[in-house]
Every structure is written in C-alpha cells, then in structure tokens.
N, CA, C and O of each residue as an XYZ file, in Angstrom:
920
protein
N       0.631     -1.233     -0.087
C      -0.023     -0.059      0.237
C       0.990      1.246     -0.103
O       2.154      1.082      0.261
N       0.707      2.379     -0.688
C       1.469      3.347     -0.956
C       1.453      4.203      0.387
O       0.425      4.328      1.053
N       2.515      4.709      0.691
C       2.655      5.457      2.150
C       2.459      6.882      1.669
O       2.731      7.292      0.540
N       1.964      7.565      2.647
C       1.686      9.018      2.552
C       2.340      9.911      3.914
O       2.613      9.318      4.958
N       2.485     10.952      3.803
C       2.884     11.667      5.031
C       2.408     11.789      6.105
O       2.901     11.555      7.209
N       1.169     12.259      5.754
C       0.050     12.357      7.365
C      -1.245     12.488      6.699
O      -1.262     12.383      5.473
N      -2.257     12.688      7.290
C      -3.703     12.402      6.993
C      -4.135     13.582      6.021
O      -5.000     13.382      5.167
N      -3.593     14.663      6.149
C      -4.011     15.558      5.102
C      -3.586     15.702      3.701
O      -4.056     16.500      2.890
N      -2.571     14.776      3.486
C      -1.843     14.618      2.321
C      -2.727     13.514      1.328
O      -3.151     12.487      1.857
N      -2.982     13.772     -0.115
C      -3.307     12.659     -0.922
C      -1.910     11.874     -1.576
O      -0.840     12.462     -1.418
N      -1.910     10.778     -2.182
C      -0.793     10.213     -2.645
C      -0.345     10.966     -3.743
O       0.855     11.046     -4.005
N      -1.430     11.662     -4.570
C      -1.017     12.301     -5.825
C      -0.512     13.645     -5.708
O       0.524     13.992     -6.275
N      -1.254     14.466     -4.942
C      -1.256     15.977     -4.852
C      -0.562     16.453     -3.729
O       0.166     17.445     -3.768
N      -0.783     15.723     -2.657
C      -0.630     16.200     -1.299
C      -1.296     17.365     -0.698
O      -0.926     18.121      0.201
N      -2.527     17.325     -1.515
C      -3.250     18.330     -1.141
C      -4.178     18.136      0.137
O      -4.779     17.082      0.348
N      -4.234     19.148      0.896
C      -5.268     18.901      2.340
C      -6.332     18.516      2.285
O      -6.988     19.143      1.453
N      -7.075     17.462      2.974
C      -8.089     16.858      3.044
C      -8.884     17.226      4.254
O      -9.927     16.600      4.442
N      -8.428     18.435      5.353
C      -8.867     18.562      6.359
C      -9.658     19.978      6.282
O      -9.500     20.912      5.496
N     -10.624     19.811      7.437
C     -11.326     21.065      7.753
C     -10.927     21.644      8.750
O     -10.824     20.826      9.664
N     -10.616     22.747      9.086
C     -10.025     23.573     10.153
C     -10.583     24.831     10.361
O     -11.084     25.507      9.463
N     -10.487     25.233     11.805
C     -10.739     26.552     11.917
C      -9.838     26.934     13.003
O      -9.313     26.117     13.760
N      -9.653     28.365     13.064
C      -8.414     28.832     14.005
C      -8.811     30.216     14.698
O      -9.690     30.881     14.151
N      -8.307     30.618     15.688
C      -9.045     31.657     16.479
C      -8.109     32.994     16.463
O      -6.944     32.962     16.065
N      -8.632     33.950     16.853
C      -7.765     35.391     16.906
C      -6.917     35.287     18.178
O      -7.247     35.041     19.338
N      -5.681     35.557     17.602
C      -4.701     35.485     18.619
C      -4.749     36.422     19.818
O      -4.273     36.218     20.935
N      -5.500     37.628     19.319
C      -5.479     38.559     20.180
C      -6.587     38.507     21.180
O      -6.515     39.177     22.210
N      -7.633     37.721     20.915
C      -8.735     37.579     21.737
C      -8.178     36.498     22.764
O      -8.880     36.557     23.773
N      -7.277     35.623     22.882
C      -7.039     34.656     23.641
C      -5.730     34.548     24.202
O      -5.234     33.428     24.321
N      -5.090     35.596     24.572
C      -3.636     35.384     24.772
C      -3.224     34.629     26.042
O      -2.106     34.120     26.121
N      -4.211     34.546     27.137
C      -3.859     33.980     28.332
C      -4.232     32.429     28.289
O      -4.066     31.707     29.273
N      -4.755     31.964     27.060
C      -5.001     30.414     27.188
C      -3.816     29.446     27.484
O      -2.758     29.652     26.890
N      -3.909     28.454     28.317
C      -2.940     27.677     28.543
C      -3.257     26.523     28.193
O      -4.189     25.929     28.733
N      -2.408     25.916     27.057
C      -2.849     24.403     26.485
C      -3.902     24.457     25.744
O      -4.754     25.341     25.845
N      -3.939     23.409     24.843
C      -5.082     23.364     23.624
C      -5.751     21.916     23.637
O      -4.973     20.992     23.403
N      -6.747     21.672     23.816
C      -7.528     20.588     23.571
C      -7.937     20.442     22.196
O      -8.596     21.354     21.696
N      -7.665     19.511     21.571
C      -7.699     19.155     20.028
C      -8.770     18.069     20.104
O      -8.756     17.139     20.911
N      -9.880     18.334     18.994
C     -10.887     17.448     18.517
C     -10.988     17.150     17.138
O     -10.891     18.072     16.328
N     -11.204     15.776     16.694
C     -11.089     15.744     15.262
C     -12.403     16.419     14.764
O     -13.333     16.667     15.530
N     -12.419     16.673     13.567
C     -13.667     17.361     12.796
C     -14.730     16.403     12.555
O     -15.930     16.660     12.649
N     -14.168     15.168     12.206
C     -15.099     14.318     11.685
C     -15.619     13.169     13.035
O     -16.694     12.579     13.148
N     -14.680     13.150     13.740
C     -14.878     12.224     14.701
C     -14.316     12.645     16.104
O     -13.316     12.174     16.644
N     -15.237     13.726     16.648
C     -14.571     14.396     17.935
C     -14.342     13.564     19.153
O     -13.370     13.830     19.859
N     -15.175     12.541     19.481
C     -14.983     11.759     20.662
C     -13.973     10.629     20.257
O     -13.487     10.053     21.230
N     -13.586     10.222     19.116
C     -12.759      9.382     18.909
C     -11.038      9.830     18.629
O     -10.027      9.225     18.987
N     -11.156     10.976     17.941
C      -9.791     11.452     17.538
C      -9.775     12.821     18.382
O     -10.536     13.752     18.118
N      -8.884     12.848     19.367
C      -8.593     13.786     20.300
C      -6.832     14.103     20.712
O      -6.036     13.171     20.822
N      -6.484     15.380     20.881
C      -5.206     15.205     21.387
C      -5.099     16.580     22.311
O      -6.004     17.387     22.524
N      -3.850     16.614     22.756
C      -3.458     17.867     23.633
C      -1.951     18.505     23.355
O      -0.896     17.879     23.248
N      -2.127     19.689     23.285
C      -1.171     20.459     22.352
C      -0.544     21.482     23.518
O      -1.404     22.250     23.948
N       0.638     21.631     24.055
C       0.767     22.475     25.194
C       2.259     23.050     24.801
O       3.059     22.346     24.185
N       2.569     24.429     25.226
C       4.082     25.049     25.718
C       4.496     24.101     26.717
O       3.684     23.483     27.406
N       5.878     23.961     26.819
C       6.670     22.893     27.793
C       6.278     23.454     29.143
O       5.963     22.467     29.807
N       6.139     24.528     29.873
C       6.209     24.690     31.127
C       4.863     25.393     31.444
O       4.105     24.879     32.266
N       4.564     26.472     30.860
C       3.321     27.304     31.115
C       2.940     28.178     30.316
O       3.711     28.457     29.398
N       1.822     28.784     30.395
C       1.136     29.566     29.444
C       2.068     30.939     29.055
O       1.706     31.518     28.031
N       2.845     31.320     29.538
C       3.998     32.464     29.132
C       5.278     31.925     28.760
O       6.253     32.676     28.710
N       5.370     30.773     28.511
C       6.779     30.198     27.510
C       6.780     30.936     26.290
O       5.787     31.237     25.627
N       8.130     31.241     26.014
C       8.313     32.115     24.669
C       9.352     31.410     23.895
O      10.231     30.694     24.374
N       9.176     31.662     22.750
C      10.257     31.023     21.703
C      11.619     31.820     22.418
O      11.662     32.825     23.128
N      12.817     30.823     21.855
C      13.874     31.300     22.449
C      14.723     31.913     21.256
O      14.893     31.380     20.159
N      15.241     33.178     21.696
C      16.077     34.045     20.571
C      17.471     33.098     20.223
O      18.106     32.562     21.131
N      17.794     32.991     19.000
C      19.059     32.762     18.408
C      19.877     33.662     18.106
O      19.611     34.326     17.104
N      20.752     33.878     18.642
C      22.047     35.313     18.182
C      23.121     34.639     17.831
O      23.400     33.510     18.236
N      23.904     35.448     16.899
C      25.058     35.192     16.662
C      26.159     36.183     17.317
O      26.467     37.173     16.653
N      26.759     35.983     18.554
C      27.374     36.820     19.302
C      26.200     37.720     19.985
O      25.372     37.286     20.785
N      26.312     39.355     19.407
C      25.381     40.177     19.785
C      24.223     40.410     18.651
O      23.301     41.205     18.837
N      24.361     39.651     17.483
C      23.323     40.115     16.399
C      22.410     38.943     16.236
O      22.719     37.760     16.096
N      21.310     39.457     16.276
C      19.948     38.934     16.147
C      19.752     37.951     14.839
O      19.597     38.612     13.813
N      19.727     36.734     14.668
C      19.584     36.237     13.516
C      18.282     36.144     13.025
O      18.042     35.631     11.932
N      17.282     36.684     13.880
C      15.964     36.758     13.328
C      15.329     35.376     13.350
O      14.158     35.252     12.990
N      16.092     34.263     13.782
C      15.574     33.002     14.254
C      15.040     32.704     15.620
O      15.626     33.339     16.497
N      13.935     31.784     16.111
C      13.700     31.316     17.273
C      13.510     30.052     17.206
O      13.218     29.478     16.157
N      13.681     29.389     18.507
C      13.350     28.082     18.514
C      12.279     27.827     19.569
O      12.484     28.181     20.730
N      11.015     27.156     19.170
C      10.018     27.198     19.861
C       9.546     25.568     20.236
O       9.406     24.717     19.358
N       9.361     25.343     21.486
C       8.991     23.952     21.802
C       7.616     23.691     22.287
O       6.982     24.629     22.772
N       7.076     22.475     22.202
C       5.797     22.009     22.130
C       5.728     20.866     22.506
O       6.740     20.187     22.333
N       4.415     20.158     23.218
C       4.191     19.066     23.537
C       2.942     18.602     22.812
O       1.956     19.328     22.687
N       3.031     17.149     22.253
C       1.908     16.914     21.832
C       1.581     15.622     22.045
O       2.288     14.731     21.574
N       0.301     15.305     22.890
C      -0.466     14.056     23.374
C      -1.233     13.656     22.642
O      -1.950     14.473     22.065
N      -1.414     11.957     22.326
C      -2.829     11.729     21.753
C      -3.444     10.962     22.735
O      -3.082      9.917     23.277
N      -4.554     11.734     22.893
C      -5.212     11.498     24.184
C      -6.364     10.626     23.536
O      -7.045     10.029     24.370
N      -6.703     10.442     22.251
C      -7.356      9.430     21.808
C      -7.960      8.030     22.537
O      -6.984      7.331     22.806
N      -8.854      7.553     22.836
C      -8.795      6.426     23.328
C      -8.458      5.197     22.481
O      -8.977      5.173     21.365
N      -7.699      4.206     22.820
C      -7.458      2.908     22.000
C      -8.672      2.299     21.370
O      -9.663      2.171     22.089
N      -8.720      1.963     20.301
C      -9.738      1.286     19.658
C      -9.764     -0.122     20.274
O      -8.757     -0.801     20.477
N     -11.181     -0.528     20.584
C     -11.151     -1.928     21.137
C     -10.562     -2.927     20.122
O      -9.843     -3.856     20.491
N     -10.885     -2.712     18.841
C     -10.293     -3.844     17.730
C      -8.719     -3.908     17.476
O      -7.969     -4.868     17.300
N      -8.463     -2.335     17.530
C      -7.090     -2.483     17.441
C      -6.393     -1.344     18.196
O      -6.198     -0.209     17.762
N      -6.006     -1.891     19.543
C      -5.662     -0.703     20.572
C      -4.404      0.068     20.101
O      -4.299      1.152     20.674
N      -3.592     -0.155     19.362
C      -2.659      0.892     18.698
C      -3.023      1.811     17.972
O      -2.078      2.466     17.533
N      -4.176      2.193     17.604
C      -4.872      3.030     16.849
C      -5.969      3.829     17.593
O      -6.410      3.417     18.665
N      -6.467      5.133     16.940
C      -5.783      5.657     15.989
C      -4.412      6.629     16.523
O      -4.164      6.893     17.700
N      -3.749      6.997     15.522
C      -2.655      7.756     15.803
C      -2.642      8.862     15.301
O      -3.388      9.104     14.352
N      -1.600     10.019     15.926
C      -1.255     11.323     15.541
C      -0.095     11.003     14.517
O       0.973     10.429     14.728
N      -0.645     11.578     13.255
C       0.248     11.388     12.031
C       0.978     12.649     11.528
O       1.740     12.618     10.562
N       0.698     13.781     12.250
C       1.055     15.064     11.564
C       0.411     16.192     12.603
O      -0.667     16.062     13.183
N       1.234     17.231     12.699
C       0.749     18.202     13.348
C       1.507     19.704     12.741
O       2.711     19.954     12.801
N       0.509     20.522     12.199
C       0.959     21.694     11.325
C       0.359     23.054     12.047
O      -0.500     23.150     12.923
N       1.067     23.993     11.413
C       0.692     25.549     11.861
C       0.504     26.263     10.991
O       1.068     26.049      9.917
N      -0.533     27.589     11.190
C      -0.608     28.598     10.486
C      -0.474     29.790     11.182
O      -1.175     30.077     12.152
N       0.782     30.803     10.525
C       1.394     31.851     10.849
C       1.008     33.020      9.746
O       0.601     32.785      8.608
N       1.211     34.274     10.296
C       0.893     35.452      9.287
C       2.023     35.364      8.400
O       3.136     34.906      8.656
N       1.621     35.833      7.382
C       2.535     35.897      6.074
C       2.632     34.883      5.520
O       1.826     33.953      5.539
N       4.032     34.981      4.742
C       4.492     33.794      4.063
C       5.965     33.384      4.617
O       6.976     33.901      4.142
N       6.004     32.574      5.486
C       7.194     32.175      6.039
C       8.074     30.882      5.744
O       7.531     29.778      5.715
N       9.239     31.011      5.556
C       9.987     29.815      5.239
C      11.440     29.945      6.221
O      11.859     30.900      6.875
N      12.005     28.548      6.016
C      13.073     28.451      6.687
C      13.076     27.936      7.926
O      13.933     28.349      8.706
N      12.180     26.991      8.335
C      11.648     26.117      9.625
C      12.738     25.084      9.460
O      13.275     24.816      8.385
N      13.045     24.470     10.749
C      13.703     23.388     10.887
C      13.287     22.178     12.147
O      13.150     22.471     13.334
N      13.154     20.999     11.660
C      13.176     20.295     13.101
C      14.323     20.001     13.761
O      15.284     19.408     13.270
N      14.228     20.440     14.951
C      15.440     20.181     15.733
C      15.388     19.037     16.770
O      16.373     18.608     17.369
N      14.092     18.586     16.911
C      13.986     17.463     17.829
C      12.464     17.017     17.828
O      11.660     17.948     17.855
N      11.999     15.852     17.804
C      13.388     14.864     18.027
C      13.505     14.333     16.273
O      12.755     14.499     15.311
N      14.755     13.677     16.438
C      15.426     13.499     15.321
C      15.385     11.868     14.957
O      16.183     11.318     14.199
N      14.472     11.326     15.540
C      14.269      9.999     15.784
C      12.969      9.748     15.222
O      12.497     10.675     14.565
N      12.289      8.701     15.334
C      10.862      8.386     15.142
C      10.249      8.895     13.882
O       9.084      9.288     13.918
N      10.897      8.922     12.825
C      10.433      8.912     11.501
C       9.620     10.642     11.102
O       8.894     10.799     10.121
N       9.877     11.491     11.860
C       9.247     12.738     11.622
C       9.987     13.687     10.877
O      11.109     13.906     11.334
N       9.612     14.423      9.671
C      10.084     15.342      9.058
C       9.144     16.351      9.067
O       7.931     16.340      9.281
N      10.164     17.491      8.714
C       9.324     18.808      8.517
C       8.883     19.360      7.031
O       9.591     19.249      6.030
N       7.785     19.882      7.066
C       7.701     20.276      5.462
C       6.906     21.885      5.388
O       6.280     22.214      6.396
N       6.934     22.659      4.444
C       6.753     23.911      4.459
C       5.572     24.054      3.269
O       5.421     23.245      2.354
N       4.755     25.286      3.492
C       4.064     25.689      2.668
C       2.762     24.777      2.262
O       2.264     24.787      1.136
N       2.285     23.975      3.382
C       1.217     22.720      3.195
C      -0.173     23.604      2.956
O      -0.551     24.512      3.697
N      -0.854     23.133      1.752
C      -2.083     23.805      1.780
C      -3.147     22.934      2.600
O      -3.292     21.713      2.539
N      -3.703     23.655      3.213
C      -4.897     22.995      3.573
C      -6.344     23.414      3.254
O      -6.824     24.514      3.527
N      -7.090     22.214      2.530
C      -8.346     22.819      1.907
C      -9.155     22.686      3.076
O      -8.810     21.793      3.850
N     -10.291     23.466      3.423
C     -10.976     23.971      4.046
C     -12.587     23.754      3.582
O     -13.277     24.751      3.372
N     -13.146     22.401      3.435
C     -14.628     22.292      2.739
C     -15.523     23.273      3.542
O     -15.555     23.298      4.773
N     -16.194     24.016      2.787
C     -17.291     24.983      3.196
C     -16.859     26.101      3.888
O     -17.664     26.887      4.388
N     -15.494     26.263      3.971
C     -14.791     27.502      4.658
C     -13.690     28.066      3.757
O     -13.122     29.043      4.243
N     -13.283     27.690      2.614
C     -12.168     28.305      1.652
C     -10.971     27.153      2.272
O     -11.193     25.988      2.601
N      -9.511     27.973      2.310
C      -8.384     27.175      2.659
C      -7.429     27.778      3.155
O      -7.237     28.858      2.598
N      -6.627     27.513      4.101
C      -5.530     28.223      4.508
C      -4.180     27.502      4.368
O      -4.322     26.283      4.270
N      -2.977     27.909      4.336
C      -1.745     27.452      4.223
C      -0.868     27.381      5.788
O      -0.565     28.254      6.601
N      -0.670     26.042      5.741
C       0.199     25.516      7.069
C       1.709     25.805      6.955
O       2.502     25.057      6.383
N       2.037     27.026      7.587
C       3.672     27.351      7.343
C       4.520     26.296      6.928
O       5.182     26.006      5.932
N       4.221     25.740      8.243
C       5.156     24.186      8.220
C       4.488     22.917      9.205
O       3.882     23.124     10.257
N       4.699     21.837      8.723
C       4.060     20.885      9.312
C       5.095     19.665      9.503
O       5.860     19.339      8.595
N       5.065     19.069     10.649
C       5.688     17.959     11.131
C       4.866     16.708     11.036
O       3.806     16.539     11.639
N       5.458     15.817     10.204
C       4.591     14.613      9.512
C       5.446     13.431      9.360
O       6.607     13.411      8.953
N       4.793     12.556      9.700
C       5.356     10.898      9.547
C       4.551     10.226      8.555
O       3.336     10.350      8.401
N       5.508      9.357      7.765
C       4.831      8.664      6.655
C       3.882      7.670      7.211
O       4.287      6.998      8.159
N       2.917      7.514      6.853
C       1.915      6.296      7.125
C       1.223      5.780      6.075
O       1.170      6.352      4.986
N       0.518      4.414      6.389
C      -0.440      4.174      5.257
C      -1.943      4.605      5.414
O      -2.523      4.594      6.500
N      -2.473      4.956      4.322
C      -3.867      5.670      4.289
C      -4.830      4.395      4.807
O      -4.930      3.277      4.303
N      -5.432      4.892      5.863
C      -6.738      4.020      6.299
C      -5.832      2.744      7.251
O      -6.559      1.869      7.722
N      -4.571      2.641      7.488
C      -3.889      1.718      8.053
C      -4.653      1.098      9.185
O      -4.621     -0.131      9.255
N      -5.440      1.870     10.216
C      -6.044      1.635     11.182
C      -7.101      0.501     10.945
O      -7.222     -0.377     11.800
N      -7.928      0.492      9.728
C      -8.919     -0.197      9.339
C      -8.410     -1.483      8.338
O      -9.208     -2.039      7.584
N      -7.127     -1.839      8.420
C      -6.728     -2.858      7.388
C      -6.161     -3.946      8.341
O      -5.954     -3.870      9.552
N      -5.985     -4.874      7.566
C      -5.485     -6.048      8.286
C      -3.898     -5.913      8.518
O      -3.324     -6.449      9.466
N      -3.292     -5.171      7.588
C      -1.701     -4.692      7.567
C      -1.550     -3.622      8.681
O      -2.052     -2.499      8.638
N      -0.870     -4.074      9.578
C      -0.513     -2.958     10.438
C       1.221     -3.204     10.633
O       1.599     -3.686     11.701
N       1.958     -2.951      9.862
C       3.287     -3.113     10.111
C       3.915     -1.806     10.278
O       5.115     -1.792     10.552
N       3.238     -0.633     10.144
C       3.774      0.737     10.283
C       3.004      1.559     11.029
O       2.000      2.157     10.641
N       3.597      1.584     12.352
C       3.188      2.212     13.603
C       3.804      3.552     13.871
O       3.962      3.980     15.014
N       4.146      4.197     12.795
C       4.514      5.563     13.020
C       3.692      6.293     13.500
O       2.523      5.912     13.555
N       4.086      7.612     14.006
C       3.436      8.893     14.785
C       2.983      8.414     16.315
O       3.666      7.507     16.790
N       2.094      8.842     16.985
C       2.172      8.980     18.310
C       0.651      7.974     18.606
O      -0.375      8.041     17.928
N       0.859      7.184     19.655
C      -0.193      6.236     19.961
C      -0.937      6.720     20.615
O      -0.684      7.786     21.176
N      -2.236      6.011     20.766
C      -3.290      6.649     21.583
C      -3.203      6.441     23.313
O      -2.227      5.842     23.764
N      -3.955      6.812     23.973
C      -4.322      6.641     25.163
C      -3.161      7.255     26.431
O      -2.899      6.771     27.532
N      -2.610      8.539     25.735
C      -1.788      9.221     26.660
C      -2.630     10.529     27.358
O      -3.596     11.065     26.814
N      -2.174     10.851     28.417
C      -2.956     11.551     29.102
C      -2.920     13.175     28.534
O      -2.313     13.448     27.499
N      -3.539     14.067     29.221
C      -3.884     15.259     28.551
C      -3.533     16.421     29.535
O      -4.253     17.249     30.093
N      -2.287     16.221     29.557
C      -1.736     17.245     30.724
C      -0.311     17.670     30.010
O       0.344     17.027     29.190
N      -0.086     18.767     30.501
C       1.373     19.332     30.228
C       2.522     18.389     30.337
O       2.684     17.704     31.348
N       3.487     18.335     29.095
C       4.573     17.584     29.353
C       4.251     16.277     28.850
O       5.255     15.587     28.671
N       3.017     15.654     28.529
C       2.763     14.238     28.153
C       2.667     14.421     26.726
O       2.326     15.432     26.111
N       3.146     12.883     26.134
C       3.473     12.951     24.806
C       4.864     13.173     24.315
O       5.835     12.953     25.038
N       4.966     13.602     23.106
C       6.145     13.891     22.603
C       6.710     15.469     22.715
O       5.862     16.338     22.508
N       7.706     15.789     22.942
C       8.294     17.235     22.877
C       8.751     17.407     21.379
O       9.360     16.439     20.925
N       8.569     18.420     20.585
C       8.804     18.708     19.206
C       9.183     20.200     19.682
O       8.477     21.011     20.282
N      10.703     20.332     19.166
C      11.255     21.720     18.522
C      11.573     21.898     17.318
O      11.991     21.052     16.527
N      11.327     23.336     17.094
C      11.371     23.591     15.671
C      12.191     25.131     15.560
O      11.773     25.975     16.353
N      13.129     25.482     14.796
C      13.288     26.457     14.615
C      13.188     27.315     13.510
O      13.125     26.755     12.416
N      13.164     28.368     13.530
C      12.540     29.297     12.236
C      12.347     30.584     12.509
O      12.566     31.017     13.640
N      11.851     31.473     11.368
C      11.440     32.849     11.654
C      10.122     33.161     12.395
O       9.279     33.859     11.832
N       9.923     32.704     13.554
C       8.667     32.826     14.128
C       8.654     34.367     14.737
O       9.621     34.884     15.295
N       7.225     35.071     14.498
C       7.179     36.369     14.413
C       7.352     36.813     16.060
O       6.806     36.130     16.926
N       8.097     37.922     16.379
C       8.105     38.571     17.789
C       6.985     39.009     18.215
O       6.826     39.237     19.414
N       5.823     39.239     17.132
C       4.597     39.756     17.794
C       3.488     39.122     16.902
O       3.436     39.213     15.675
N       2.676     38.517     17.646
C       1.464     37.749     17.053
C       0.221     38.749     17.242
O      -0.632     38.927     16.372
N       0.232     39.299     18.343
C      -0.681     40.279     18.892
C       0.097     41.597     19.360
O       1.163     41.711     19.966
N      -0.963     42.731     18.781
C      -0.154     43.964     19.129
C       0.442     44.170     20.317
O      -0.189     43.862     21.328
N       1.588     44.651     20.420
C       2.158     44.912     22.051
C       2.411     43.799     23.072
O       2.729     43.901     24.256
N       2.159     42.546     22.212
C       2.114     41.578     23.050
C       3.466     40.822     22.676
O       3.604     40.638     21.467
N       4.428     40.379     23.448
C       5.491     39.461     22.765
C       4.947     38.054     22.491
O       4.104     37.614     23.273
N       5.268     37.453     21.660
C       4.867     36.127     21.448
C       5.055     35.305     22.142
O       6.199     35.252     22.593
N       3.839     34.017     22.687
C       3.950     32.981     23.367
C       4.078     32.033     22.567
O       4.155     32.246     21.357
N       4.127     30.781     23.099
C       4.268     29.414     22.343
C       2.808     29.274     22.181
O       2.363     29.259     21.034
N       1.852     29.151     23.380
C       0.535     29.289     23.211
C      -0.129     29.851     22.277
O      -1.102     29.287     21.777
N       0.337     31.200     21.839
C      -0.462     31.686     21.066
C      -0.033     31.329     19.654
O      -0.883     31.634     18.818
N       1.139     30.725     19.141
C       1.603     30.062     18.145
C       0.701     28.832     18.072
O       0.300     28.449     16.973
N       0.381     28.227     19.148
C      -0.415     26.840     19.008
C      -1.924     27.021     18.517
O      -2.680     26.139     18.111
N      -2.207     28.599     18.677
C      -3.621     28.641     18.419
C      -3.948     28.036     16.996
O      -5.057     27.528     16.825
N      -3.100     28.068     16.051
C      -3.217     27.679     14.742
C      -2.811     26.497     14.347
O      -2.489     26.231     13.189
N      -2.802     25.521     15.539
C      -2.419     24.131     15.129
C      -3.475     23.317     14.366
O      -4.666     23.629     14.351
N      -2.986     22.311     13.769
C      -3.959     21.150     13.087
C      -3.240     19.961     13.299
O      -2.070     19.834     12.937
N      -3.921     19.035     13.902
C      -3.629     17.642     14.308
C      -4.117     16.561     12.730
O      -5.202     16.578     12.148
N      -3.216     15.944     12.488
C      -3.845     14.581     11.820
C      -3.733     13.381     12.064
O      -2.669     12.765     12.130
N      -4.918     12.907     12.234
C      -5.192     11.597     12.740
C      -5.152     10.600     11.669
O      -5.397     10.992     10.528
N      -4.812      9.073     11.921
C      -4.820      8.351     11.122
C      -5.425      6.963     11.882
O      -5.201      6.760     13.075
N      -6.181      6.076     11.084
C      -6.735      5.079     11.706
C      -7.822      5.241     12.653
O      -8.014      4.496     13.614
N      -8.489      6.200     12.354
C      -9.855      6.620     12.875
C     -11.159      5.641     12.542
O     -11.665      5.465     11.433
N     -11.521      5.111     13.683
C     -12.779      4.270     13.197
C     -13.938      5.255     12.780
O     -14.330      6.286     13.325
N     -14.362      4.609     11.639
C     -15.690      5.198     10.929
C     -15.527      6.215     10.310
O     -16.569      6.817     10.052
N     -14.450      6.729      9.901
C     -13.926      7.810      8.950
C     -13.423      7.429      7.695
O     -13.049      6.259      7.631
N     -13.301      8.215      6.529
C     -12.885      7.615      5.094
C     -11.478      7.376      5.538
O     -10.811      8.116      6.261
N     -11.106      6.186      4.980
C      -9.909      5.759      4.857
C      -9.160      5.816      6.107
O      -7.933      5.747      6.188
N     -10.244      5.987      7.391
C      -9.532      6.348      8.760
C      -8.809      7.326      9.122
O      -8.084      7.320     10.117
N      -8.973      8.391      8.217
C      -8.487      9.687      8.451
C      -9.325     10.956      9.059
O     -10.515     10.995      8.746
N      -8.938     11.745      9.696
C      -9.527     12.765     10.384
C      -8.490     13.890     10.903
O      -7.361     13.636     11.323
N      -8.940     14.900     10.826
C      -7.763     16.143     11.552
C      -8.497     16.787     12.421
O      -9.726     16.763     12.349
N      -7.839     17.451     13.358
C      -8.314     17.863     14.515
C      -7.838     19.411     14.686
O      -6.793     19.644     14.077
N      -8.363     20.458     15.354
C      -8.091     21.520     15.657
C      -8.527     21.988     17.296
O      -9.009     21.169     18.078
N      -8.312     23.213     17.611
C      -8.207     23.584     18.741
C     -10.081     23.558     19.149
O     -10.827     24.111     18.340
N     -10.617     22.974     20.262
C     -11.972     23.180     20.223
C     -12.353     24.273     21.324
O     -12.574     24.240     22.535
N     -12.325     25.299     20.290
C     -12.963     26.721     20.905
C     -14.002     27.442     19.839
O     -13.687     27.639     18.665
N     -15.143     27.771     20.340
C     -16.073     28.323     19.539
C     -15.691     29.659     18.781
O     -16.279     30.071     17.781
N     -14.552     30.315     19.443
C     -14.403     31.679     18.931
C     -13.373     31.640     17.817
O     -12.673     32.637     17.644
N     -13.261     30.838     17.241
C     -12.142     30.340     16.012
C     -12.890     31.089     14.800
O     -14.112     31.201     14.700
N     -11.861     31.616     13.831
C     -12.031     32.506     12.523
C     -10.904     31.871     11.710
O      -9.813     31.453     12.097
N     -11.478     31.906     10.399
C     -10.833     31.142      9.397
C     -10.800     32.568      8.152
O     -11.763     33.236      7.776
N      -9.392     32.685      7.752
C      -8.134     32.348      8.309
C      -7.858     32.765      9.631
O      -8.487     33.627     10.245
N      -6.788     32.049     10.086
C      -6.278     32.905     11.366
C      -5.656     34.401     11.049
O      -5.842     35.383     11.767
N      -4.838     34.380      9.765
C      -4.335     35.431      9.713
C      -4.690     35.958      8.142
O      -3.961     35.617      7.211
N      -5.689     36.684      7.965
C      -6.225     37.120      6.613
C      -4.983     37.880      5.828
O      -4.431     38.849      6.348
N      -4.646     37.446      4.734
C      -3.828     38.140      3.828
C      -4.160     39.345      3.659
O      -3.520     40.060      2.888
C-alpha cells in the first residue's frame, strides 16, 4: 500500500483533506494548553498540545554573538489523548502536526526529535471544505499507510499512539527553529501558546471515517478562518 506523509496529504497531490478553524490570537492570549478534537470524529480523535512549562513560555531567540539572527526556537508537547480502539488498541495515531502563521514564512527546521520518523515540510495547503483554505507554514509529519487502522496490515505504526494523558509535558516534545514572529498580537511578545492557536493535528486509523483519516483543531467556538487574513 502506498505510503503518505500524514492524514491531510493525498498520494498524488498532497493536497489537504482537512477542515479546520483557528482563532484570533489577540482575543485569547492567556490560554494555557489546547484541547484538540477531530472534525469528523470528535469523540474518537483527540489530542492535547501545550507549551513546555506554562502559558507564558516564549520562543528562544537565536543570536550570533550580539547579532539577532531573526530565528527563534519553539518547543511544544503533543499528546494523543484518543481512546485506544477496541479492535486495534494501537490506533488511532497522530500522524501530523501543522501550523498557520501570519504572512508567508519559510526556513523552518526540525530540531527535535530527530528519530521516530518525523520530518518537516513547508507551505502545506489545507483545504477547508465549506470555509475556503489556509496554508500551514510548516508541518511535522510522519509517513503512514492511508486507512491503516482499518486494514489487516498494520506493520507501520509511526506517529503518536493513543491513550496518552491530556496534561502538560505528556506525549512527545517537538522543537522547531525558524522565523517565528516576535509579535502575534499588538504590543504582546509572542508566546508559544499563541503559536499553538493555529495548530492542526492529523489522525490516522480513526474508526468510522473515510480511509481512517481525520484532522483536529483547537476545540474553541471563537475561532475564525483564516487565522491571519492576507
């Protein structure tokens, strides 16, 4: 079976097959951690995404001597809080985590983890059925078999397994370097939790969905699409 990078990619075009909504950074600056729910199966595909220690965590500035390189390092945790399937307890799995940021940014790199099959891709189009589309500035993805959680062949269990607790520090810590903006809300230095407002989580092996795929976003009614109008 042909491998794919994550749930929002198709084998031929890698176009997104997700629907997502994201919120205004300025309106919810004090939020601590993000509960993620799948859009097709909100009770079956869930995740918890958070900054490392507190809501005030900020990206770390990278300098060359006293000169600012314009690059920052942001770390965050992703936990797959989905309940394990009764028929296949290793599923569903988190297969991708992407982010929308203002403008058109590039130059992001995955700092950690460098094992586990994760890779970073930039400029990923996210098609939003009924809402238009957005571009994820970067996404961390792992190769998966489409619909794998529904098939008898389960030899590729990349991604994050289900059953992880929804608390800060649970799951996998990702660190990414890149041109993260210093200000996402006027007059307020960027926090990692503000960056996480635009997170999109790809799930694979979700029971009852087409090809076992689903995508989740922050479960908050105040979201707007897109997060950063051009």
